[in-house]
Residue, then its C-alpha position, 0 to 999 in steps of 0.5 A: m441506549d440505542d444511540s450508545a450501542n450504535s456508537t460503540d458498534g461504530l467504534h468497534g467497526n472501525a477497529a475491525y476494519v483497520t485490523l482486517m485491512n492490516e492483515i491483508r496488507d501483511g499477508k495474514l489474510v491472503p487472496g481467496d481466504r474466506l471472511r466468516e463473521v462468526e469466526l472473525a467476531a470471536r477472534l477480534g473480540v467484538s460482535r458480528t455487527p462491527v465485523r459485518e460493517a468492516i467487511r462492507q467497507l473492505e468490499a467498497d475498497g475493492l479488497v473483498t468480494h462476495l462469491p456465490r454460496q461462499g460469502a465474503s473472501v479476500r479478492q484475487l487480482e487478475y494479471p491485468e489488474v496488477m499491471e494497471l495498478y503499478e502503471m497508475r502508481a508509476v504515473l501518480e508517484g512520478t508526478a509527485a516526484r516531479l512536483a516535489a522537485r519544485t515545491a519541497s522545502d529544504v527541511e522536507l528534503a532533509e527529512l526524506t534523506a534521513i528516512n532513507e538513511d534509516m531504511r539503509a541502517c535497519d535490519s528488520a523487513e517489517e521496519a523497512a516496510r514501514l519506513n518505505r511507506v513513510f518515505h513515499a508518504a513524505l514525498l507525496d506531502a512534499s508535492k503539495n497537491r491535494f488532488l494528487h494526494k487523494s488519488m494516491m490514497g485510493l490507489h494505496r487501498a487497492l495496492i494493499i490486496l497485493g499483500p506483504t512488501t517486496l522489500s523482504q527480499t534482501l536484494r530488492f531492499e538494497n536496490a530500493v534504497d539506492e533507487h530512493d537515492s536517485v530520486l533524492a539526488a534529482l529533488r536536490a537538483r530541483d530537476g523535475a524531469a529527472a525526479e519523475t524518471a527516477m521515481r518511475a524506474h523505482i516503481e517499475a523495478a518493484q513491479q517486476v519483483r512483485i510479478r515474479a513473486l505472484r507467479a511463484t505463488n500463483p502460476a495461474l497469474t499469467p497474461d491472457 
């Protein structure tokens, strides 16, 4: 009986973890929001045990912090941390693009092109965000480097705390698709250096938009 209960709690805990992580990514839970076990358990339809486990996992991921006399809350990144995250993203994704220029198959390049064209044609910010994640994941897979893939997965978890994608802004969306085109052109030419440069430029453009958006909602987010 106990083993069955523990197994059920484990399944519920994973579902609660995924749900809360997605809510942070989508901006439904924002930095500073408190995570009250009783309220979350009632909303998610589970007991407090899986909610507690989910919060523990999110804290291990760096998405949640415990504040004195307040309990768990969604973590607020400092300005240097935001900059460091994007700097590492530019390094890792730039490397992925450089490697993919050498290792990606023609089928993988065709799929990347198709994903970007689907992005260009879609009229939903939510779908554009999903396709953008698919594009970057497919490019990472095309780099065929397991250690790079593992590093990117850890970075992506940290990036979730930044909230909704910048692609909800029309101009950023259009520019992102064009920037993908530049990366794809370098990949088709098998030019690793050009692919890395194009990807770095793409990430740095996203970084600039993100910083402006964060400052608009949180004026305290400024350099020391």
